[in-house]
Each structure stands twice: as C-alpha cells, then as structure tokens.
Residue, then its C-alpha position, 0 to 999 in steps of 0.5 A: m502523514i506517510h507516503g504510499h510509496e513506503v507501504l509499497a516498499m514494505m510489500q516488496g517480496k511479500t504476499y498479503t491478503e487485504e486483512g494481512l496488509l491492513k494489519a501490517i500497515s497498522e503494526r508498522f505505522g500505527s493504527d491512526e496514521r494517515f497516508y498520501t499519494c501522488s494524487a490523494e491525501n489524508l487516506t486511512a490505511q483501508g483508504l490507501i489499500d482501496f486506492l492502490k487496488e483501484h490504480g493497479k498497484f497490486m499483482p495477484m498471487d496464489d494466496g493473496f497479492t503483492v506489489d506490482t513493481s512494474n506499475v509503481c511510479d519512480h519519482e521522488q516523494 
C-alpha cells in the first residue's frame, strides 16, 4: 500500500482534473494499487481522491485543482 502523502507530493506544482489525477496515479503507482492515509486504509485511487477532496487537500485552479500544501499534515508516514 502507498501512503496518500506520495500522491500529494506528486501533485505539487501541477494542476489536475479528477480524470487526469486518476490517470496519473494509475500510471505512476499501477491501476490496482491500494492507498492509506492517517485515518483510512485500503483505498482505491478513486477512493483516495474522494477522501482527499472531502478533507480539503485540494485547492481549486482555473483548469482543475492542485494540492493545498497549507492543509497537508507534515508528520512522518
């Protein structure tokens, strides 16, 4: 399983649509990979995106969204 922090780190400096992020996650980590966060585990890529959205980890941009670095926990994984 991959920690959600790795996806957030991958997003820094880039803008994504939800479809684009799902594709980027699949290309980088594999389409069957599972993810975990500080409070959830065994998430699919779509489940991770939904989780991150619900927890305010994304910042809207004109053509999608990016990671909101001011709202990312900074503890060790």
